[in-house]
C-alpha positions as CSV (number, residue, x, y, z in Angstrom):
1,M,0.0,0.1,-0.2
2,R,3.1,2.1,0.3
3,D,4.1,4.8,-2.5
4,L,0.4,4.4,-4.6
5,Q,1.2,4.7,-8.4
6,K,-1.8,2.4,-9.7
7,I,-5.2,2.1,-8.5
8,L,-7.3,-0.2,-10.4
9,V,-10.9,0.4,-9.7
10,V,-14.0,-2.3,-10.7
11,I,-16.9,-0.1,-11.9
12,E,-20.2,-1.6,-11.4
13,P,-22.3,-0.4,-14.7
14,E,-26.0,-1.5,-13.2
15,H,-25.7,0.6,-10.4
16,D,-25.7,4.5,-10.4
17,T,-23.8,5.4,-7.9
18,Q,-20.3,4.3,-8.3
19,L,-19.1,3.6,-4.6
20,A,-15.4,2.6,-5.0
21,L,-15.0,5.2,-7.9
22,G,-15.5,8.1,-5.8
23,K,-13.0,7.0,-3.0
24,A,-10.5,5.9,-5.2
25,L,-10.4,9.2,-6.6
26,R,-9.8,10.8,-3.4
27,L,-6.9,8.3,-2.7
28,A,-5.5,9.1,-6.6
29,R,-5.7,13.1,-5.7
30,E,-3.8,12.7,-2.4
31,S,-1.4,10.4,-3.9
32,G,-0.4,11.3,-7.6
33,A,-1.5,7.6,-8.7
34,A,-3.0,6.8,-11.8
35,L,-6.6,5.2,-12.1
36,E,-7.7,1.9,-13.9
37,L,-11.3,1.7,-14.7
38,L,-12.3,-1.6,-15.0
39,I,-15.8,-3.5,-16.2
40,C,-15.7,-7.1,-15.8
41,D,-19.2,-8.8,-16.6
42,H,-21.1,-11.8,-17.7
43,N,-24.6,-12.4,-18.7
44,P,-25.7,-16.5,-19.3
45,Y,-28.5,-14.6,-22.1
46,L,-25.6,-14.1,-24.4
47,E,-23.2,-17.4,-23.9
48,D,-23.0,-19.6,-27.4
49,G,-26.6,-21.5,-27.9
50,Y,-28.7,-20.1,-25.0
51,Y,-30.9,-17.9,-26.9
52,F,-28.3,-16.9,-30.0
53,E,-26.3,-19.1,-32.6
54,P,-22.8,-18.7,-31.6
55,L,-21.5,-16.0,-34.1
56,Q,-24.8,-13.8,-33.2
57,A,-24.3,-14.6,-29.7
58,R,-20.3,-13.5,-30.5
59,Q,-21.4,-10.1,-32.0
60,L,-23.5,-9.8,-29.4
61,R,-20.8,-10.1,-26.4
62,E,-18.9,-7.8,-28.4
63,E,-21.4,-5.2,-28.6
64,H,-22.2,-5.1,-24.9
65,V,-18.3,-4.9,-24.1
66,A,-17.7,-2.4,-26.6
67,A,-20.8,-0.2,-24.5
68,N,-19.2,-1.0,-21.3
69,R,-16.0,0.7,-23.0
70,K,-17.5,3.4,-24.0
71,L,-19.1,4.5,-20.5
72,L,-15.8,4.2,-18.8
73,E,-14.3,6.4,-21.6
74,E,-16.9,8.8,-20.6
75,M,-16.4,8.4,-17.2
76,A,-12.3,9.3,-17.9
77,S,-13.2,12.0,-19.5
78,V,-14.7,13.7,-16.7
79,I,-11.7,12.7,-14.3
80,R,-8.7,13.6,-16.7
81,P,-9.2,17.3,-16.4
82,Q,-8.3,16.7,-13.0
83,G,-5.0,15.8,-13.8
84,I,-5.3,12.3,-12.9
85,T,-4.1,9.9,-15.6
86,V,-6.7,7.3,-16.5
87,T,-6.9,4.1,-18.6
88,V,-9.8,2.0,-19.2
89,D,-10.6,-1.6,-19.7
90,A,-13.6,-3.9,-20.6
91,M,-13.7,-7.7,-20.4
92,W,-16.4,-10.7,-20.8
93,G,-15.5,-12.8,-18.2
94,N,-17.1,-15.9,-16.1
95,P,-16.7,-15.9,-13.3
96,P,-15.8,-12.2,-13.2
97,Y,-13.5,-12.5,-10.1
98,R,-11.3,-15.1,-12.0
99,Y,-10.5,-12.2,-14.8
100,I,-10.2,-9.5,-12.3
101,I,-7.2,-11.5,-10.3
102,N,-5.8,-12.1,-13.8
103,K,-5.9,-8.2,-14.7
104,V,-4.4,-7.7,-11.5
105,L,-1.4,-10.0,-12.2
106,D,-1.2,-8.3,-15.5
107,S,-1.8,-4.9,-14.6
108,N,0.4,-5.1,-11.0
109,P,-1.5,-2.4,-9.2
110,D,-0.8,-1.0,-5.7
111,L,-4.6,-1.1,-4.5
112,L,-7.9,-3.1,-6.2
113,V,-11.0,-1.0,-5.0
114,Q,-14.4,-2.9,-5.4
115,S,-18.2,-1.7,-3.7
116,S,-18.9,-4.7,-1.5
117,R,-22.6,-5.3,-0.4
118,H,-24.2,-7.2,2.3
119,H,-24.6,-11.2,1.2
120,E,-27.3,-13.9,2.8
121,K,-25.2,-16.3,4.8
122,I,-26.2,-19.2,2.7
123,S,-24.2,-17.0,0.2
124,R,-21.3,-16.6,1.9
125,L,-20.9,-20.1,2.8
126,L,-21.3,-21.4,-0.4
127,L,-18.6,-18.4,-1.7
128,S,-20.8,-17.6,-4.6
129,H,-19.7,-13.6,-4.2
130,Q,-17.4,-12.0,-6.2
131,D,-15.7,-9.8,-3.0
132,W,-15.6,-13.2,-1.1
133,Q,-13.0,-14.7,-4.1
134,L,-11.2,-11.2,-4.0
135,L,-10.8,-11.3,-0.6
136,R,-9.5,-14.8,-0.4
137,Y,-7.6,-14.5,-3.9
138,C,-6.6,-10.9,-4.7
139,P,-2.6,-10.6,-4.5
140,C,-2.3,-6.8,-3.8
141,P,-4.3,-5.0,-1.2
142,L,-7.9,-4.9,-1.6
143,L,-10.1,-2.0,-0.6
144,L,-13.9,-3.2,-0.5
145,V,-16.2,0.0,-0.1
146,K,-19.3,-0.2,1.7
147,D,-22.1,2.4,1.5
148,L,-20.9,5.3,4.2
149,P,-18.9,8.2,2.8
150,W,-15.7,9.5,4.4
151,P,-15.6,12.5,6.4
152,E,-12.8,14.8,6.1
153,K,-10.3,13.2,8.5
154,P,-11.4,9.3,8.5
155,V,-10.7,6.8,11.0
156,A,-9.0,3.9,10.3
157,V,-8.6,0.7,13.0
158,V,-5.8,-1.8,12.1
159,A,-6.5,-5.2,13.4
160,V,-3.2,-6.8,14.5
161,D,-2.4,-10.4,16.7
162,P,0.9,-10.4,17.9
163,N,0.6,-13.4,20.2
164,H,-0.2,-15.7,16.8
165,V,3.0,-15.0,15.0
166,N,3.3,-18.8,13.7
167,D,0.1,-18.3,11.7
168,K,1.2,-16.0,9.6
169,P,4.6,-14.3,8.6
170,A,5.9,-12.4,11.5
171,D,6.4,-9.0,10.3
172,F,2.5,-9.0,9.0
173,D,1.4,-7.1,11.7
174,V,3.9,-4.0,10.9
175,Q,2.8,-4.3,7.1
176,L,-0.8,-3.8,8.3
177,T,0.2,-0.9,10.3
178,A,2.3,0.6,7.8
179,A,-0.7,0.5,5.7
180,G,-2.9,2.1,8.0
181,S,-0.1,4.9,8.7
182,E,0.1,5.7,4.9
183,L,-3.7,6.0,4.6
184,Q,-3.9,8.0,7.4
185,K,-1.0,10.5,5.6
186,L,-2.9,10.3,2.5
187,T,-6.4,11.1,3.9
188,G,-5.1,13.5,7.0
189,G,-7.2,11.0,9.2
190,S,-6.1,9.3,12.4
191,M,-5.3,5.4,12.8
192,H,-6.0,3.2,16.0
193,V,-4.5,-0.3,16.6
194,F,-6.9,-2.9,17.7
195,H,-5.9,-6.5,19.4
196,S,-7.9,-8.9,20.6
197,C,-6.4,-11.0,23.5
198,Y,-9.4,-13.2,24.2
199,Q,-8.8,-17.1,24.9
200,P,-12.0,-19.6,24.8
201,P,-12.3,-21.2,28.1
202,V,-10.8,-24.5,28.9
203,S,-13.0,-27.3,28.0
204,G,-15.6,-24.7,27.4
205,M,-15.9,-23.7,31.0
206,Y,-13.2,-22.2,32.5
207,P,-12.4,-19.0,31.4
208,V,-8.2,-18.3,30.6
209,A,-6.6,-15.6,32.4
210,V,-4.7,-13.2,30.0
211,D,-1.9,-10.4,30.9
212,V,-3.6,-7.7,29.6
213,A,-0.5,-5.2,30.2
214,E,1.8,-7.9,29.1
215,V,0.0,-8.1,25.8
216,R,0.1,-4.4,25.6
217,E,3.2,-3.8,25.9
218,K,4.1,-6.5,23.3
219,T,2.0,-5.0,20.9
220,R,3.4,-1.3,22.2
221,E,7.0,-2.4,21.3
222,L,5.8,-4.5,17.7
223,L,4.6,-0.9,16.4
224,A,7.3,1.3,17.9
225,D,8.1,2.8,14.5
226,F,4.8,4.2,14.2
227,S,4.8,6.4,17.3
228,L,1.5,5.4,18.4
229,N,-0.6,7.4,20.8
230,D,-1.0,4.8,23.8
231,S,-5.1,6.1,23.8
232,H,-5.3,4.5,19.9
233,L,-4.1,1.2,21.4
234,H,-7.3,-0.7,22.1
235,I,-6.7,-4.1,23.5
236,E,-9.8,-6.2,24.6
237,Q,-10.5,-9.2,26.0
238,D,-13.6,-10.1,24.6
239,E,-13.6,-12.6,21.4
240,V,-13.0,-10.4,18.1
241,K,-16.6,-10.9,16.5
242,K,-17.8,-8.8,19.5
243,S,-15.2,-6.6,20.6
244,L,-13.8,-5.2,17.3
245,P,-17.3,-4.2,16.0
246,A,-18.2,-2.4,18.7
247,L,-14.8,-0.5,18.7
248,L,-15.4,0.7,15.3
249,D,-18.6,2.0,16.3
250,R,-17.6,3.3,19.6
251,I,-14.8,5.6,18.0
252,A,-16.6,6.4,14.6
253,A,-14.3,4.4,12.6
254,N,-14.6,4.5,8.7
255,I,-11.8,2.1,7.6
256,L,-11.2,-1.4,8.9
257,I,-7.5,-2.8,8.0
258,M,-6.7,-6.2,8.2
259,G,-4.8,-9.4,7.1
260,A,-6.1,-12.5,5.3
261,V,-3.9,-15.4,5.8
262,S,-5.1,-19.0,4.4
263,R,-4.2,-21.6,6.9
264,S,-5.2,-24.9,4.8
265,A,-6.8,-26.2,1.7
266,L,-9.7,-26.3,3.9
267,D,-9.9,-23.0,3.1
268,H,-10.9,-23.3,-0.6
269,F,-14.1,-24.4,0.9
270,L,-15.5,-22.9,4.0
271,V,-15.4,-19.5,5.1
272,G,-13.0,-19.9,8.3
273,S,-10.6,-16.6,8.5
274,T,-11.2,-13.4,10.7
275,A,-11.5,-11.5,7.6
276,E,-14.5,-13.2,5.9
277,R,-16.7,-13.8,9.3
278,L,-16.2,-9.8,10.2
279,L,-17.0,-8.6,6.7
280,D,-20.8,-8.8,7.0
281,R,-20.6,-7.7,10.7
282,V,-19.4,-4.0,9.9
283,A,-20.7,-1.2,8.3
284,Q,-17.2,0.5,7.6
285,D,-15.1,-0.2,4.6
286,V,-12.4,-2.9,4.7
287,L,-8.8,-3.0,3.3
288,I,-7.3,-6.2,3.1
289,L,-3.9,-7.3,2.7
290,K,-2.2,-10.4,1.9
291,P,1.5,-11.0,3.4
292,Q,4.3,-10.2,1.1
293,G,5.1,-13.2,-1.2
294,F,1.4,-14.3,-1.6
295,K,1.3,-13.3,-5.3
296,G,3.3,-16.0,-6.6
297,K,0.7,-18.4,-5.0
298,V,-2.3,-16.9,-6.4
299,K,-2.7,-19.3,-9.6
300,K,-2.2,-22.4,-7.6
301,A,-4.4,-21.2,-4.9
302,M,-7.4,-20.5,-6.9
303,P,-9.8,-23.7,-7.8
304,E,-10.3,-24.3,-11.4
305,S,-14.2,-23.3,-10.6
306,L,-16.8,-22.2,-8.3
């Protein structure tokens, strides 16, 4: 997320309000980054043999993509006079998330921005929505934008986990906090750091005592390079799914910054990471980062089909 030079924005042609574009524009103005606007969609009615013969279906698909490209050029023509470099690309693909990830691998943006809308529980479990797949496989930082606008000075919360270094790269918390610090500089906002030291009860009955002061000091030492105000370091003893949304609401946060780490092959089929469980629990935008080196694993990690 450091030194933003290119931001890839997924445009939703079926929506009048482009939530992702508005926030990407703000980041581009502050950072000097270029924008690339992308539409990748699919309509089964235009597949070969569904309603139309292959040649006619192909012509209709080409017309559809051309119409999307024209829409993007119209958007770009409004943005370019603001001094922002804008390129566009329109694609046809199913499932769209796979083509978007291929675009990320080819274009190498520093940030991907996409709108995220509420999903029903059954859809989350079946991994049928595009943003769940992007959260899982997108190699670059991914900003999932909800429908709340940013204030003049947005508040960002970075979720870290210094006690679980065996589950992720040891420097991942530093990477996450650095992203929060960069976002703070770009937007003129503030940054808070959150950690839950909750331990499940032994045998489901007996609470596990945690030295909160020790955890706080350990977290402070880990993040010493960021000159974090002690009042902005939040160590909670309740489980994450309760304490983190409560903190976000209490301090009127606008952006949640989290890491996504795949821990097993089961992650291809079950929603299990903290990031995925929290995505629909919070109203704030969510910035998801992967550990360094994830990019080379993307093709191997993605399933051939849903």
